[in-house]
Residue, then its C-alpha position, 0 to 999 in steps of 0.5 A: x571668950x566672946x561677950x555678945x551684946x544683951x537686947x532686952x524686951x523693954x529696950x526693944x519696945x522702947x525703940x519705937x517709942x522713941x521714934x514716935x516721941x521724935x516725930x511727935x516733937x517735929x510735928x509740934x515744932x513751931x514753922x512761922x510762915x510770912x506771906x504777902x498780901x495785897x488789897x484795895x479799899x477806900x480807891x487805895x491800894x494796900x500791902x499787908x503781912x500775914x503770918x502764921x503757924x504752918x504746923x499748927x492744926x485746926x482754925x485759930x484767932x486772929x489779930x489785926x496789927x496797926x503799925x506806929x505812924x512811921x507806916x507798914x514797916x518790919x516792926x509791925x511784921x515782927x509784931x505779927x511773927x510774935x503772934x504767930x508764934x503764940x498760936x494766932x493768925x496775925x495780919x500787919x495792916x496797912x493804913x497808909x496805902x502801897x506800904x508806904x512808910x516814913x523816914x522822918x517826923x514831919x512825912x509820918x505826921x502827915x500821913x498819920x493825919x491823912x487817915x484821922x482826918x477821913x475815919x469813914x476811910x479808915x474804917x474802910x481800910x481796917x474792914x477790908x484788913x479785917x475781911x482778908x483775915x477772916x478769909x484765910x482757911x487758918x482763921x477762926x472768923x468768929x475770933x478777931x481781935x486787933x493791937x495797935x502802936x502808937x498811931x495804931x493804938x489809936x486807930x484800934x481805939x477808934x475802931x473799937x469807939x465805931x463799933x467793930x466787930x471785935x472780941x478785944x482791942x489792945x493799945x500799946x503806947x497810942x494815942x487816947x484822945x479822939x474826935x470821935x468818942x464812943x456812945x452809950x454801948x457802941x464798944x462791943x470790944x473788951x479793951x486793953x490800954x498799956x500807957x507809959x506813965x511818963x509818956x509826953x504824948x498822953x496827958x493826965x486830962x486826957x487819960x481822966x477824959x478817956x476813962x470818963x468816956x468809957x465808963x459812961x459808954x459802958x465799955x469793958x476796959x482795963x488801963x494799965x500805966x507803966x512806971x518810968x515808961x515813955x512814948x514808943x517803950x516796947x520798940x527797941x528802936x526807939x532810943x536811936x529814933x529819939x536820939x536822931x530827931x530829939x523827940x521823947x522816945x524810949x525803949x522800956x524792956x520791963x514795961x514791953x515784957x509786962x505788956x505783952x504778957x498783959x496782952x496774952x493774959x487778956x487774948x486768953x480770957x477774951x478767947x475762951 
């Protein structure tokens, strides 16, 4: 006897529902897009990198990413991609101009010092990058923050000291000493400083001075010290670079993960 398949009403109704779920899942899949952007400020041409989720609907907060003293390299772009995956529009900034990078600490120092000795120019370059980020149709221009690594950490902290209109700033193993300390009320952004407790480039005296500066200036800040972490603790390439140039650099997976988690919580709070 031939047995006919039995198709119940429940099965029939489930077919379009399953199709809808598949379509919905596809729509929810992330599609991080990276775009080259060029702009000029302070008589310098700059080459940045903009990243966002093309499948995400609506405007979202924008994050500026300032590179290490090595310059605008793949690491800065990778962090921009990671921010895009979190739902932000991220612009990896070029603070040196022409997208130039350094392969040796001596060149990196020259590039970084040139910026540090021209804070008005640095401010102009940073503000132009922020203008580009705000102009992107995916960006909510009222919700802008900045993060920075090493040299970049110092840059974003100095931009906050100079009163840039940012919701927040995150410094990862950044320089915290400055020649332009904040005045009372000048810091509008909330600050998160993620520091390696064993970083040879950041002294206990500098930490004390930074906290005193922020307290006297009325800034809202959080200072995190990660035990066992040294300079460049977020960068997986730090071990080989440290060995190559005999520098106290090293990746620390625990501190990297913890600081990124702190940043996500911080952004959730300032972008409410």
